[in-house]
N, C-alpha and C positions, 0 to 999 in steps of 0.2 A: 831143349831142356832148361836153358838159362831163363827162358820166359815163363816157365811153369810156376815158379815160386811167387812172383807177383800176382799171378792169376789166382793161385790158391789162397794167397793172403787176402785178396779182394773178396773171394767167396766167403772166407772165414769172417771177415768184417761184416759182410752182409748178413750172415747167419746170426752173429752176436748182436747186431743192431736190431734185427727183427724179433729177437727173443727177449731183449732187455726192456723192462717197463718204461713207458714214456712218462717220466716224472712231471713234465710240464702239463701233459694232458690230464694226469691224475689230479694234479693240484687245481686245475681249472674246474673240476667237477664239484667242489665244496667250498665252504667259507673258512677263512683263517680266523683265528681267535680275535684278532683286531677288527676284522670286518663284522664278526658277530656282535662284538661289543658296540660297534658303531650303530648297527641296526637296532639293537636294544635301546640305546640312548635316543635314537630318533623316534621310536615308538613311545617311549616315556615322555618325550617332549611334546609329541602330537597329542597324547592323552591329556597332559597337563593343560594344553591349549583348548582342546575340544570340550572337556567335561564342564568347565565353568560356562562355556557358551551354550551347551545343552541345558544346563540348569537355568540359565537366564531365559532361554526360549521356553522352557517348561513353565517357569514362573509367569512369563508374559501371557502364555496361553491360559494359565489359571486365572490371571487378572481379568482377561477378557470374559471368561465364563462367569467370574464373580460379579463383574459389572452388569452382565446380562441378567443374572439371577436377581440382583437387587432391583433392577429396573422393572422386571416382571412382578416382583413382590410389591413394590411401591404402587404400580398401576393397579394391582388387586386391592391394595389398601385404599386407593382413591375410589375405585368402583364400589367398594363396600360403603364408603361414606355417601356417595351419590345415591345409593339404593336405600339409605337409612336416614333420610332428612339431613344429610351432611354430618351426621354424628360419627365420631371416630370409634373404631373398635378399640377395646382396651389393650394396653401393652403387657398385661400380666400373664402368668402361666398357671395360676392355681386359684383364681377367683372367678368362678362362673357367674353366680348371682343373676340379678335382673335389674338393669341391663348387664349383659355379659362383659367382663373385663379381660377375659383370657383370649388373646389373639391366637395363641397356641396353647395346647394342654401339656401337663407334665407327662413323663413317660408312663406308658400303660402296659400292664402285664399282658403278654401275648396269649395267655390261656384264659384268664378271667376278665381282662379289661380293666382291672382295678388300677387306680393311680399309684405310682411308685415314686419315691424320693431317694431310694438307694438300691444298689445292686441291679442297676438297669443296664441294658445293652442298646446299641444303636437302633435295632429294630423296634425296641419298645419306645424309644424316644420318637422315632418316626410315627409310630402309631399315636402317640400323644399329640404330635404336630397335626395329624389328620383330624383330631377332635376339636381343634381350635375354631374360633368364630370366622377367621379369615380364609380357612382352607378351601371352601367351596369356590372361591374366586381365583385361585391359582392351580389347585387340583394336582399338584406334583410336589411332594414333600422334599424331593431332591433339590428343589430350588432354594431350600433353606441352608444348604451346605456349600461353602466355598470349596472347590476341589483341592486347594492347598491347605485346608484346615483338616488335620489328621488327629485331632484330639480323641476322636471316638475309637481309635485303634490302640490306645494306651490307657494305663491306669492313671487317674488324676493325681496330681501332686498332693492336694489336700483331701484326705480320705473322709471328711465329715459327711459327705453325701453318698459316697460309694459309686458304683457303676463305672462306666468308662469316662473319658475326658470330655464328652459332649459332642453331639452331632450338629446341632443347629448353630450356625455361625452368626446370624443376624438378630438384632434386638431393636426394640422401640424404646425411646426415652420415656421416663416416668410422666412427664408433663403432658404427654399425648393421651389423655383420657384415663389415667389411673384414678382410683378412688381418691377423693379429696383427703380422706384420713391418711392415706399412704403418703401424700405429698407433704402435708403439714407435720407429720411425725418425723419425716426424713429431712425436710428442708426448713421447717419453721412456718409460722402463720402466714408470712408473706407469699408463700408458694401457692396458697389456696386461690388467690386472685389471678395467678399466672397459669392456672390449669386450662388447657385447651380441650374443649368438648366437641367443637365442630370444625371441620376442615376450613370453613370460611373465615375462621378466626386467625388463621395464619397469614400475616401481613405480607411477607416477602417469600412466597413459596419457592422461587428459583434459587434462593440463597439460604433456605432453612432446611437442614437435614432432618429426616424423620426415621431413617433406617441406618443403623450403625453396625459395622463389622466388629464383633466383640470376641474376646478370648478370655473366658473364665476357666482357668486350668483346674478348678475344683470340681465342676460338675457340668450341667447342661445349660449354662446361661440362664439360670432361674430368674423368673420375674423380669422386670424392665431393666433398662440400662441406666445406671446411677451416675449422674454427674451433677455437681453443685455449682450452678452458674452464679450464685450469690457470693460464695466464699472462694470460688475458683479452685475447686478440688475435684480431681479426676478420681472418683471412687472406684467404679468398675473399669475394667481395662478396655483398651482399644487393641484390636488385632493388628499385628504387623507381619502377616503371612507373606507379604509381597515386597520384602526388602524396604522397610521403613515407610511403607505406604499403607494407608487404610482406605477402604471403600465406603462411600456414603451414598444413600439414596435420598433424594430431595423431594419436597412436597409438591413440586410441579411435575413429577414423574420421571426425571432424569437421574442418572447415577454418575458419579465422578470419583477420581482418585484424589487423595490428600496426602502430600508428602510432609513429614514432620521435620521441623527445623531445629528445635532445641535439643541439644545432646541429652538433657535429662529425660525428655520424653522418649527418646530413642532407647536409652539405657533401661529405663523402667519397663517399657513395653517388651523389650527383648528378653529381660529377665523373666517376665511372666510367660512369654512364648516358650522359653527354654525350660520352664517348670521350676524355677528357683525362687520365685518371689512369695507366693502365698505359703503359709497363712498370714503373712504380713498384710494387715488390712488398713494401714495408714493412708494409702492412696498417694497421689502425686498432687501436692498443693503448692502453688507458686503463682501469684498474680503477675509476676514479671515474665513468666514463661509465655512466649508468643503463641505456642500451640494451645495452651490453656485458654488464652485470650480468644483465639480463633474459635475454639469449641463453645465458649460462652457467647460470643457474638452471633453465631449461627445456630445456637440452641433453640429448639421449638418451645416458646412460651409467650404468653401475652405480655407485651411490654407496656 
């Protein structure tokens, strides 16, 4: 009997132990508050690291497509000249005439086909592109849009023309076959002798740009791209959809990136990209700006 108590005590302890919750095991099945906060902080840190990297990758992919688009359009531009006694197609958007000066047409009503200058949408601008002189040589209106150019999905900053912000990204400079009256009225009498009519008049095709990535946040990049190489004034804008880089197509058929160096160029272009500059039409004028000098040096005109 003396040994019965310890035995009973042992059995009682066994029963109590088997019925008591195992707090250690229960604690291992979930997160503590501190562990949860650590996990959240790690996710936030990884997100902060990955999102900029993904944006850069997206922009690089867009840059590659943009360069390819420009190259194909420039090759079409060269083919047109070869088929037409080396004469250039005009850089305008609304002057058909004879010879034709409109390499692309203005937006066209989807129902009637009539030209439109206001209240247009991307589909109507595409239809206008397809009526242009050059279209039979590249046959894909999507080549006219850089994938990073999203103006066509928003309302333009300057409502004078209406419609969306523009679908066509690329423009030709005025000196490439625009009517002589357009050049002289815009740049003065000296511009008339600098007008290029035939592709053979371009002296340094490998270093002379003919296709410009433009961002007019008012409308659809109407008419040609305006730059004054005499007074060093950047009148129309250059697009900086690729982080301070603009794409150019050259007269020999290649395309390349141009990184801007002067902070004034960067600031002015980014203001327009973000929709805050127009209707300020003063342009960017500074002969000491290295970017303006570069644009003037490589501008297509007869020197």
